[in-house]
C-alpha positions in Angstrom: 102.0 104.6 90.5 101.5 104.9 94.9 100.5 107.5 96.3 102.1 109.2 98.8 101.1 111.5 101.8 102.8 114.4 102.7 102.9 116.8 105.9 103.4 120.2 105.3 104.3 122.9 108.3 101.9 125.1 106.9 98.5 123.6 105.4 98.4 120.6 106.8 98.7 117.4 105.5 98.2 116.5 101.3 98.6 113.1 98.8 100.4 113.2 96.1 100.6 110.5 93.0 104.4 109.8 92.5 106.6 107.0 90.5 109.0 105.4 93.2 112.0 106.5 91.7 111.0 109.9 92.2 112.5 112.3 94.9 110.5 112.8 97.5 109.0 116.1 98.2 110.4 118.7 100.3 108.7 121.5 99.7 105.1 122.6 99.8 104.2 123.3 96.7 101.3 125.5 97.5 102.7 128.0 99.8 106.4 126.4 99.4 106.8 125.3 103.5 109.2 122.6 104.5 107.7 119.4 103.8 107.6 115.7 104.9 106.7 112.8 103.8 104.9 109.9 105.7 104.3 106.7 106.5 100.6 105.2 105.7 98.7 102.5 108.4 96.8 101.8 105.6 97.6 98.8 102.5 95.5 96.7 100.7 98.1 93.6 101.2 97.3 91.3 103.1 98.3 87.8 103.6 95.5 86.2 105.1 94.4 82.4 105.6 96.3 79.3 107.3 98.7 78.0 105.7 99.5 80.6 103.2 103.3 79.2 102.0 101.9 75.3 101.0 100.3 77.0 97.8 103.5 77.4 96.1 104.8 80.8 97.0 106.5 80.4 100.0 
């Protein structure tokens, strides 16, 4: 399951493990303030090397 980062108006940032099919949180579980899901910059997916498409994965 992916881990999503949320920003709460009162508490700040927190992370939550959710299924992809679940609706994003709109209310903080701790203080009941409004939240929004952030776009994470870090990911483990990377295409490295030269000519990676020639490996049969194009």
